[in-house]
Biopython code that builds the backbone (N, CA, C, O; Angstrom):
import numpy as np
from Bio.PDB.StructureBuilder import StructureBuilder

atoms = [
    (1, "UNK", "N", (64.916, -5.616, -21.632)),
    (1, "UNK", "CA", (64.749, -4.286, -21.103)),
    (1, "UNK", "C", (65.952, -3.458, -21.533)),
    (1, "UNK", "O", (67.082, -3.945, -21.523)),
    (2, "UNK", "N", (65.710, -2.221, -21.905)),
    (2, "UNK", "CA", (66.758, -1.290, -22.289)),
    (2, "UNK", "C", (66.671, -0.048, -21.422)),
    (2, "UNK", "O", (65.638, 0.214, -20.805)),
    (3, "UNK", "N", (67.747, 0.712, -21.374)),
    (3, "UNK", "CA", (67.755, 1.956, -20.613)),
    (3, "UNK", "C", (68.167, 3.097, -21.524)),
    (3, "UNK", "O", (69.175, 3.003, -22.225)),
    (4, "UNK", "N", (67.400, 4.166, -21.521)),
    (4, "UNK", "CA", (67.722, 5.364, -22.288)),
    (4, "UNK", "C", (68.279, 6.383, -21.307)),
    (4, "UNK", "O", (67.592, 6.771, -20.361)),
    (5, "UNK", "N", (69.518, 6.824, -21.519)),
    (5, "UNK", "CA", (70.144, 7.750, -20.576)),
    (5, "UNK", "C", (70.104, 9.202, -21.038)),
    (5, "UNK", "O", (70.206, 10.096, -20.198)),
    (6, "UNK", "N", (69.962, 9.475, -22.319)),
    (6, "UNK", "CA", (69.973, 10.872, -22.761)),
    (6, "UNK", "C", (69.067, 11.063, -23.956)),
    (6, "UNK", "O", (68.499, 10.103, -24.476)),
    (7, "UNK", "N", (68.932, 12.297, -24.388)),
    (7, "UNK", "CA", (67.977, 12.623, -25.442)),
    (7, "UNK", "C", (68.463, 12.289, -26.841)),
    (7, "UNK", "O", (67.741, 12.554, -27.802)),
    (8, "UNK", "N", (69.661, 11.716, -27.006)),
    (8, "UNK", "CA", (70.154, 11.388, -28.337)),
    (8, "UNK", "C", (69.531, 10.102, -28.877)),
    (8, "UNK", "O", (69.793, 9.723, -30.018)),
    (9, "UNK", "N", (68.732, 9.446, -28.091)),
    (9, "UNK", "CA", (68.103, 8.201, -28.495)),
    (9, "UNK", "C", (67.093, 8.431, -29.612)),
    (9, "UNK", "O", (66.519, 9.514, -29.733)),
    (10, "UNK", "N", (66.884, 7.406, -30.421)),
    (10, "UNK", "CA", (65.863, 7.468, -31.457)),
    (10, "UNK", "C", (64.466, 7.602, -30.864)),
    (10, "UNK", "O", (63.557, 8.109, -31.522)),
    (11, "UNK", "N", (64.292, 7.152, -29.628)),
    (11, "UNK", "CA", (62.979, 7.228, -28.984)),
    (11, "UNK", "C", (62.753, 8.545, -28.246)),
    (11, "UNK", "O", (61.656, 8.779, -27.739)),
    (12, "UNK", "N", (63.761, 9.405, -28.175)),
    (12, "UNK", "CA", (63.626, 10.651, -27.418)),
    (12, "UNK", "C", (62.404, 11.474, -27.835)),
    (12, "UNK", "O", (61.699, 11.962, -26.952)),
    (13, "UNK", "N", (62.115, 11.656, -29.124)),
    (13, "UNK", "CA", (60.922, 12.432, -29.477)),
    (13, "UNK", "C", (59.624, 11.776, -28.976)),
    (13, "UNK", "O", (58.703, 12.470, -28.544)),
    (14, "UNK", "N", (59.558, 10.472, -29.033)),
    (14, "UNK", "CA", (58.356, 9.786, -28.554)),
    (14, "UNK", "C", (58.243, 9.889, -27.039)),
    (14, "UNK", "O", (57.146, 10.047, -26.503)),
    (15, "UNK", "N", (59.368, 9.799, -26.355)),
    (15, "UNK", "CA", (59.338, 9.922, -24.899)),
    (15, "UNK", "C", (58.929, 11.332, -24.489)),
    (15, "UNK", "O", (58.253, 11.504, -23.474)),
    (16, "UNK", "N", (59.328, 12.345, -25.263)),
    (16, "UNK", "CA", (58.963, 13.729, -24.944)),
    (16, "UNK", "C", (57.452, 13.918, -25.017)),
    (16, "UNK", "O", (56.889, 14.718, -24.270)),
    (17, "UNK", "N", (56.796, 13.188, -25.913)),
    (17, "UNK", "CA", (55.348, 13.305, -26.048)),
    (17, "UNK", "C", (54.574, 12.204, -25.348)),
    (17, "UNK", "O", (53.360, 12.087, -25.522)),
    (18, "UNK", "N", (55.273, 11.393, -24.554)),
    (18, "UNK", "CA", (54.625, 10.265, -23.890)),
    (18, "UNK", "C", (53.663, 10.736, -22.810)),
    (18, "UNK", "O", (53.891, 11.752, -22.154)),
    (19, "UNK", "N", (52.588, 9.984, -22.636)),
    (19, "UNK", "CA", (51.594, 10.277, -21.602)),
    (19, "UNK", "C", (51.985, 9.527, -20.333)),
    (19, "UNK", "O", (51.547, 8.397, -20.115)),
    (20, "UNK", "N", (52.806, 10.154, -19.501)),
    (20, "UNK", "CA", (53.296, 9.532, -18.277)),
    (20, "UNK", "C", (52.196, 9.517, -17.226)),
    (20, "UNK", "O", (51.467, 10.495, -17.061)),
    (21, "UNK", "N", (52.084, 8.386, -16.511)),
    (21, "UNK", "CA", (51.085, 8.244, -15.445)),
    (21, "UNK", "C", (51.754, 7.731, -14.184)),
    (21, "UNK", "O", (52.668, 6.908, -14.233)),
    (22, "UNK", "N", (51.281, 8.232, -13.060)),
    (22, "UNK", "CA", (51.743, 7.774, -11.752)),
    (22, "UNK", "C", (50.590, 7.029, -11.099)),
    (22, "UNK", "O", (49.430, 7.397, -11.282)),
    (23, "UNK", "N", (50.895, 6.000, -10.350)),
    (23, "UNK", "CA", (49.861, 5.221, -9.682)),
    (23, "UNK", "C", (49.020, 6.094, -8.762)),
    (23, "UNK", "O", (49.540, 6.982, -8.086)),
    (24, "UNK", "N", (47.738, 5.841, -8.743)),
    (24, "UNK", "CA", (46.854, 6.554, -7.822)),
    (24, "UNK", "C", (47.127, 6.129, -6.381)),
    (24, "UNK", "O", (46.691, 6.804, -5.448)),
    (25, "UNK", "N", (47.838, 5.026, -6.189)),
    (25, "UNK", "CA", (48.184, 4.549, -4.849)),
    (25, "UNK", "C", (49.456, 5.209, -4.310)),
    (25, "UNK", "O", (49.821, 5.003, -3.153)),
    (26, "UNK", "N", (50.125, 5.996, -5.145)),
    (26, "UNK", "CA", (51.344, 6.676, -4.720)),
    (26, "UNK", "C", (50.996, 7.793, -3.745)),
    (26, "UNK", "O", (50.199, 8.678, -4.054)),
    (27, "UNK", "N", (51.605, 7.738, -2.563)),
    (27, "UNK", "CA", (51.340, 8.758, -1.565)),
    (27, "UNK", "C", (52.623, 9.362, -1.015)),
    (27, "UNK", "O", (52.567, 10.240, -0.154)),
    (28, "UNK", "N", (53.761, 8.917, -1.487)),
    (28, "UNK", "CA", (55.040, 9.446, -1.032)),
    (28, "UNK", "C", (55.838, 9.887, -2.253)),
    (28, "UNK", "O", (55.345, 9.834, -3.380)),
    (29, "UNK", "N", (57.054, 10.315, -2.022)),
    (29, "UNK", "CA", (57.896, 10.744, -3.140)),
    (29, "UNK", "C", (58.610, 9.569, -3.805)),
    (29, "UNK", "O", (59.340, 9.770, -4.775)),
    (30, "UNK", "N", (58.416, 8.354, -3.309)),
    (30, "UNK", "CA", (59.053, 7.166, -3.891)),
    (30, "UNK", "C", (58.143, 6.561, -4.951)),
    (30, "UNK", "O", (57.547, 5.505, -4.737)),
    (31, "UNK", "N", (58.037, 7.231, -6.090)),
    (31, "UNK", "CA", (57.099, 6.803, -7.128)),
    (31, "UNK", "C", (57.812, 6.603, -8.462)),
    (31, "UNK", "O", (58.872, 7.172, -8.722)),
    (32, "UNK", "N", (57.205, 5.797, -9.271)),
    (32, "UNK", "CA", (57.629, 5.664, -10.653)),
    (32, "UNK", "C", (56.466, 6.077, -11.540)),
    (32, "UNK", "O", (55.309, 6.073, -11.120)),
    (33, "UNK", "N", (56.796, 6.430, -12.770)),
    (33, "UNK", "CA", (55.784, 6.776, -13.758)),
    (33, "UNK", "C", (55.927, 5.822, -14.930)),
    (33, "UNK", "O", (57.030, 5.378, -15.250)),
    (34, "UNK", "N", (54.828, 5.516, -15.557)),
    (34, "UNK", "CA", (54.808, 4.589, -16.683)),
    (34, "UNK", "C", (54.116, 5.274, -17.863)),
    (34, "UNK", "O", (53.190, 6.065, -17.692)),
    (35, "UNK", "N", (54.594, 4.945, -19.061)),
    (35, "UNK", "CA", (53.988, 5.490, -20.276)),
    (35, "UNK", "C", (53.940, 4.397, -21.340)),
    (35, "UNK", "O", (54.955, 3.758, -21.616)),
    (36, "UNK", "N", (52.774, 4.179, -21.935)),
    (36, "UNK", "CA", (52.711, 3.242, -23.062)),
    (36, "UNK", "C", (53.369, 3.881, -24.286)),
    (36, "UNK", "O", (53.247, 5.088, -24.499)),
    (37, "UNK", "N", (54.058, 3.080, -25.080)),
    (37, "UNK", "CA", (54.717, 3.575, -26.289)),
    (37, "UNK", "C", (54.130, 2.904, -27.514)),
    (37, "UNK", "O", (53.560, 1.816, -27.432)),
    (38, "UNK", "N", (54.274, 3.554, -28.631)),
    (38, "UNK", "CA", (53.729, 3.002, -29.874)),
    (38, "UNK", "C", (54.806, 2.600, -30.869)),
    (38, "UNK", "O", (54.506, 2.257, -32.013)),
    (39, "UNK", "N", (56.046, 2.640, -30.438)),
    (39, "UNK", "CA", (57.158, 2.272, -31.311)),
    (39, "UNK", "C", (57.755, 0.962, -30.841)),
    (39, "UNK", "O", (58.099, 0.823, -29.667)),
    (40, "UNK", "N", (57.883, 0.005, -31.734)),
    (40, "UNK", "CA", (58.513, -1.269, -31.412)),
    (40, "UNK", "C", (60.022, -1.079, -31.381)),
    (40, "UNK", "O", (60.506, -0.170, -32.055)),
    (41, "UNK", "N", (60.786, -1.852, -30.663)),
    (41, "UNK", "CA", (60.334, -3.008, -29.918)),
    (41, "UNK", "C", (59.822, -2.662, -28.527)),
    (41, "UNK", "O", (59.240, -3.514, -27.855)),
    (42, "UNK", "N", (60.033, -1.411, -28.080)),
    (42, "UNK", "CA", (59.572, -1.029, -26.747)),
    (42, "UNK", "C", (58.061, -0.822, -26.744)),
    (42, "UNK", "O", (57.496, -0.272, -27.689)),
    (43, "UNK", "N", (57.419, -1.265, -25.675)),
    (43, "UNK", "CA", (55.975, -1.099, -25.539)),
    (43, "UNK", "C", (55.626, -0.220, -24.349)),
    (43, "UNK", "O", (54.572, 0.415, -24.329)),
    (44, "UNK", "N", (56.519, -0.183, -23.348)),
    (44, "UNK", "CA", (56.255, 0.559, -22.122)),
    (44, "UNK", "C", (57.549, 1.208, -21.647)),
    (44, "UNK", "O", (58.617, 0.598, -21.693)),
    (45, "UNK", "N", (57.439, 2.461, -21.187)),
    (45, "UNK", "CA", (58.581, 3.164, -20.600)),
    (45, "UNK", "C", (58.310, 3.379, -19.118)),
    (45, "UNK", "O", (57.166, 3.587, -18.713)),
    (46, "UNK", "N", (59.359, 3.328, -18.317)),
    (46, "UNK", "CA", (59.246, 3.470, -16.865)),
    (46, "UNK", "C", (60.339, 4.430, -16.400)),
    (46, "UNK", "O", (61.492, 4.309, -16.816)),
    (47, "UNK", "N", (59.977, 5.390, -15.531)),
    (47, "UNK", "CA", (60.966, 6.342, -15.023)),
    (47, "UNK", "C", (60.668, 6.711, -13.578)),
    (47, "UNK", "O", (59.574, 6.461, -13.073)),
    (48, "UNK", "N", (61.650, 7.307, -12.922)),
    (48, "UNK", "CA", (61.519, 7.798, -11.557)),
    (48, "UNK", "C", (60.793, 9.137, -11.606)),
    (48, "UNK", "O", (61.226, 10.043, -12.318)),
    (49, "UNK", "N", (59.708, 9.279, -10.868)),
    (49, "UNK", "CA", (58.929, 10.520, -10.910)),
    (49, "UNK", "C", (59.712, 11.707, -10.342)),
    (49, "UNK", "O", (59.409, 12.854, -10.670)),
    (50, "UNK", "N", (60.703, 11.450, -9.504)),
    (50, "UNK", "CA", (61.510, 12.539, -8.945)),
    (50, "UNK", "C", (62.555, 13.034, -9.934)),
    (50, "UNK", "O", (63.127, 14.105, -9.731)),
    (51, "UNK", "N", (62.818, 12.283, -10.999)),
    (51, "UNK", "CA", (63.844, 12.638, -11.979)),
    (51, "UNK", "C", (63.314, 12.407, -13.392)),
    (51, "UNK", "O", (63.780, 11.504, -14.087)),
    (52, "UNK", "N", (62.337, 13.221, -13.826)),
    (52, "UNK", "CA", (61.716, 12.985, -15.131)),
    (52, "UNK", "C", (62.663, 13.114, -16.324)),
    (52, "UNK", "O", (62.361, 12.598, -17.400)),
    (53, "UNK", "N", (63.786, 13.782, -16.160)),
    (53, "UNK", "CA", (64.738, 13.876, -17.270)),
    (53, "UNK", "C", (65.860, 12.850, -17.135)),
    (53, "UNK", "O", (66.809, 12.857, -17.919)),
    (54, "UNK", "N", (65.752, 11.965, -16.140)),
    (54, "UNK", "CA", (66.761, 10.942, -15.899)),
    (54, "UNK", "C", (66.557, 9.707, -16.761)),
    (54, "UNK", "O", (65.822, 9.748, -17.748)),
    (55, "UNK", "N", (67.210, 8.605, -16.388)),
    (55, "UNK", "CA", (67.124, 7.367, -17.168)),
    (55, "UNK", "C", (65.704, 6.825, -17.270)),
    (55, "UNK", "O", (64.878, 7.005, -16.375)),
    (56, "UNK", "N", (65.452, 6.165, -18.377)),
    (56, "UNK", "CA", (64.151, 5.547, -18.648)),
    (56, "UNK", "C", (64.385, 4.078, -18.962)),
    (56, "UNK", "O", (65.248, 3.741, -19.772)),
    (57, "UNK", "N", (63.622, 3.212, -18.327)),
    (57, "UNK", "CA", (63.677, 1.790, -18.643)),
    (57, "UNK", "C", (62.620, 1.490, -19.694)),
    (57, "UNK", "O", (61.479, 1.937, -19.579)),
    (58, "UNK", "N", (62.995, 0.737, -20.711)),
    (58, "UNK", "CA", (62.074, 0.368, -21.788)),
    (58, "UNK", "C", (61.824, -1.134, -21.741)),
    (58, "UNK", "O", (62.758, -1.927, -21.617)),
    (59, "UNK", "N", (60.569, -1.510, -21.841)),
    (59, "UNK", "CA", (60.167, -2.910, -21.814)),
    (59, "UNK", "C", (59.406, -3.257, -23.082)),
    (59, "UNK", "O", (58.605, -2.457, -23.567)),
    (60, "UNK", "N", (59.652, -4.452, -23.624)),
    (60, "UNK", "CA", (58.741, -4.951, -24.646)),
    (60, "UNK", "C", (57.534, -5.525, -23.907)),
    (60, "UNK", "O", (57.532, -5.568, -22.677)),
    (61, "UNK", "N", (56.524, -5.959, -24.625)),
    (61, "UNK", "CA", (55.290, -6.408, -23.964)),
    (61, "UNK", "C", (55.540, -7.576, -23.005)),
    (61, "UNK", "O", (55.059, -7.564, -21.872)),
    (62, "UNK", "N", (56.282, -8.571, -23.452)),
    (62, "UNK", "CA", (56.551, -9.743, -22.604)),
    (62, "UNK", "C", (57.358, -9.347, -21.368)),
    (62, "UNK", "O", (57.087, -9.830, -20.269)),
    (63, "UNK", "N", (58.340, -8.476, -21.544)),
    (63, "UNK", "CA", (59.142, -8.023, -20.420)),
    (63, "UNK", "C", (58.321, -7.249, -19.406)),
    (63, "UNK", "O", (58.506, -7.411, -18.200)),
    (64, "UNK", "N", (57.408, -6.404, -19.889)),
    (64, "UNK", "CA", (56.552, -5.634, -18.993)),
    (64, "UNK", "C", (55.622, -6.550, -18.196)),
    (64, "UNK", "O", (55.454, -6.377, -16.989)),
    (65, "UNK", "N", (55.027, -7.515, -18.875)),
    (65, "UNK", "CA", (54.134, -8.446, -18.174)),
    (65, "UNK", "C", (54.907, -9.243, -17.128)),
    (65, "UNK", "O", (54.382, -9.515, -16.048)),
    (66, "UNK", "N", (56.149, -9.621, -17.436)),
    (66, "UNK", "CA", (56.984, -10.316, -16.468)),
    (66, "UNK", "C", (57.350, -9.429, -15.284)),
    (66, "UNK", "O", (57.364, -9.893, -14.143)),
    (67, "UNK", "N", (57.645, -8.156, -15.545)),
    (67, "UNK", "CA", (57.957, -7.214, -14.485)),
    (67, "UNK", "C", (56.763, -7.028, -13.549)),
    (67, "UNK", "O", (56.925, -7.046, -12.329)),
    (68, "UNK", "N", (55.579, -6.853, -14.105)),
    (68, "UNK", "CA", (54.363, -6.682, -13.308)),
    (68, "UNK", "C", (54.101, -7.939, -12.469)),
    (68, "UNK", "O", (53.770, -7.840, -11.287)),
    (69, "UNK", "N", (54.249, -9.105, -13.075)),
    (69, "UNK", "CA", (54.031, -10.352, -12.337)),
    (69, "UNK", "C", (55.022, -10.469, -11.179)),
    (69, "UNK", "O", (54.647, -10.877, -10.080)),
    (70, "UNK", "N", (56.293, -10.110, -11.424)),
    (70, "UNK", "CA", (57.298, -10.151, -10.369)),
    (70, "UNK", "C", (56.992, -9.172, -9.246)),
    (70, "UNK", "O", (57.169, -9.493, -8.071)),
    (71, "UNK", "N", (56.534, -7.984, -9.605)),
    (71, "UNK", "CA", (56.182, -6.989, -8.586)),
    (71, "UNK", "C", (55.013, -7.466, -7.738)),
    (71, "UNK", "O", (55.022, -7.300, -6.519)),
    (72, "UNK", "N", (54.014, -8.055, -8.372)),
    (72, "UNK", "CA", (52.850, -8.543, -7.645)),
    (72, "UNK", "C", (53.200, -9.702, -6.721)),
    (72, "UNK", "O", (52.585, -9.860, -5.667)),
    (73, "UNK", "N", (54.170, -10.506, -7.102)),
    (73, "UNK", "CA", (54.530, -11.673, -6.292)),
    (73, "UNK", "C", (55.549, -11.334, -5.196)),
    (73, "UNK", "O", (55.910, -12.199, -4.398)),
    (74, "UNK", "N", (56.014, -10.075, -5.155)),
    (74, "UNK", "CA", (56.972, -9.672, -4.134)),
    (74, "UNK", "C", (58.418, -9.923, -4.499)),
    (74, "UNK", "O", (59.297, -9.830, -3.642)),
    (75, "UNK", "N", (58.680, -10.238, -5.746)),
    (75, "UNK", "CA", (60.040, -10.551, -6.193)),
    (75, "UNK", "C", (61.004, -9.402, -5.947)),
    (75, "UNK", "O", (62.197, -9.637, -5.755)),
    (76, "UNK", "N", (60.525, -8.179, -5.948)),
    (76, "UNK", "CA", (61.395, -7.015, -5.808)),
    (76, "UNK", "C", (61.294, -6.356, -4.434)),
    (76, "UNK", "O", (61.787, -5.244, -4.247)),
    (77, "UNK", "N", (60.671, -7.016, -3.487)),
    (77, "UNK", "CA", (60.506, -6.459, -2.140)),
    (77, "UNK", "C", (61.881, -6.260, -1.487)),
    (77, "UNK", "O", (62.769, -7.103, -1.607)),
    (78, "UNK", "N", (62.029, -5.142, -0.806)),
    (78, "UNK", "CA", (63.310, -4.815, -0.179)),
    (78, "UNK", "C", (63.435, -5.328, 1.242)),
    (78, "UNK", "O", (64.517, -5.249, 1.825)),
    (79, "UNK", "N", (62.376, -5.846, 1.810)),
    (79, "UNK", "CA", (62.455, -6.325, 3.197)),
    (79, "UNK", "C", (62.628, -7.807, 3.277)),
    (79, "UNK", "O", (62.711, -8.361, 4.373)),
]
sb = StructureBuilder()
sb.init_structure("model")
sb.init_model(0)
sb.init_chain("A")
sb.init_seg("    ")
for serial, (resi, resn, name, xyz) in enumerate(atoms, 1):
    if name == "N":
        sb.init_residue(resn, " ", resi, " ")
    sb.init_atom(name, np.array(xyz, "f"), 0.0, 1.0, " ", f" {name:<3s}", serial, name[0])
structure = sb.get_structure()
């Protein structure tokens, strides 16, 4: 996983045109947005919906699948 902090990144133009989506289950302001990417090695970008110009986490396919599996299993639960 990588983090993009500013627009000087090589991926900045692709992120500017990315199709960001928020979960339909999101009902509060504590949401993230996800965008599929077409440039390797990153396959998926993830950002805070409250800060769209803030940091972006980049995942390759294996990393994204691992992140989703961890989220589903409660690995990241705060309680």
